[in-house]
N, C-alpha and C positions, 0 to 999 in steps of 0.2 A: 066856824069860819076861820079858825086860827090853827089849823093843822099844818105843820111844817115838815113832817116826816111820815113817809109811808114805807113800811117794811112788808114786802111780799114774801112770806115765809112758808106758805102751804106747799106741800108736795105729795104726790101719789106715785108709788112704784108698784106696777102690776106684776113684775117678775115672770115674764114669759118670752120665749124666743119669738121673733117676728113671724116665723113660719107657722106658728100655732097660736098666736095671740087672738083673743076674741075681740070682736068689734066693740063690745061693751067696755072691755078693758081699755082699749085705745081711746074711746070717747071720754072715759073718766080721766085718763092721763092728760089728754088735750084740755079738758075743762079745768082741771086743777092746776096743771103745770104751765099752761099758756094763756088760756082765755081769762081765768080769774085775775092774774096779775095785770093783764091789759085792761080789763074792765075796772078794776080798783083804781089804777092810775088815772084812767080817763074820768072816773067819777070825781077825782080831786083836781083835775086840770084847771077849772075855773078858780078854785080857791088858791092854787099855787100861782096863777097869773095875777090874781088880786094882791096877794102878799108881795109879789115881785114889784108890782106897780106902786105899792105903798112904801117900798124899801128904797132907801137912798141908792142912786146909781153909782155913788162914789165908793161903795164897799166892794171888796174883791170876793167875799164869801157869798155863795148863792144862798138865798133865804129859805129854800126848801130842798128836800132830798127824797129820792125814791131809791130804795134798796131792794134789789131782786136777789133772793137767795136761789141761785141756779144750781149748778152742780158741775163738777169736772166732767160729768157725762155729757155736758154740752159740747165737748170737744172729742172725748174718747168714748166709743160705743162699746159697752161691756156685754159679755155673755149674759143671757137672760134679761137684757135690758134694752133691747133694740128700740122698742116703741118709747120707752122712758127716755132714752138718750135722744131720740128724735124730738120729743116734746121739750126737752131741756135745750136742745140746739135751737128750737124755735123761741124759747124764752131768752136765750142769748141774743138772737137776732132782734127780738123785741127790745131788749136792753139797749142795743145799738140804736134802734129807731127812736127810743125815748130820749136818748142823748141829743138827737137831732131835733126832736119835736117839743121837748120840755126844756127849752133853752134857759129858762130861769131857774131850773132845778139841777142839783148835782144828782146824777144817776149812777148808781154803783151796782156792778155785777159781782156777786160773790159765788165762787166756784169751788166749794169744798169737796173733799173726798168723803168717804163714809163718816157720818156723824153719829155719835152715840145717842140715838133717839129710838122711839117706838118703831119707826119705819124699818129699821134693820133688825128688829127682834126676830129670832128664828133663823138668822143667816150666820154662818160661820165666817166672820170677817175679822181680820187683824187690823191693828192700828186705827181703831175708831177714835175720832177726834171728839173731845168733850164739847158739848154745845156752848159752854161758857167761853171756850177758846174762839169759836166762830163769832160769838157776840162781841168779844173784845176786839177781834179783827175788824168788825163792822164799826165799832166806836172809833177805833184808830183811823179807819178810812174816812169817816165823817169829819174827824178833826183835821186830817191831812189833805182832804179833797181827792183821795185815791179813787179811781174809777173801776179798776179790776182788782179783785182780792182773791188770792189763793191761800186760804187760812191754815193750811196744814201741810206737812211734808209729803203726804201722798198726792195731794193736788198739785203741789209745786213740781214734784218729780214727773207726774203724768203730763202736765202742761209743757214742761221743758222738752219731754220726749216728743210730744205732738208738734211743738214748734220746730224742733230739729228735723223731724221726718214723719209727717202725718201718715204716710203710707206704711212705714215700718210699724208705727203704733197700731194702725188698723190691722195689720197682719198679726201682730203680737196678741191682740185681743181675740 
């Protein structure tokens, strides 16, 4: 009953174009990338509420936090990642809803580009971000109360492009 930090870090990438994706692949991506983070946060809601009630109302720092490791694919739909991007867009929307519904918690959305993990093994990707850099960005966000984190140059560049002209980014992909 003393949990103050939840990090939703699981992810599944099925790597198939939407025109040929299997229903089983979509179901796994939805389960891992969207439903699991929602279920985990909901399972801690009463604990977070209790901690908030026991914490002095005079402090500015929220007593609990939810960190959702989403993806820049929440905004930019990549080739061979249509259903993955859709589930990460849903995870981004979930992050926004949690900010509204978990009012006593800091809710952080993390939107990295490709991270050097097992998920990208076998893909020829440039500019992989070390997982330690993403971890440090999360620690910094927790310290500073930052809600949206783009922890690497690839994510920063793609997000800036999306913000400037989402349709141009869509056409580029």
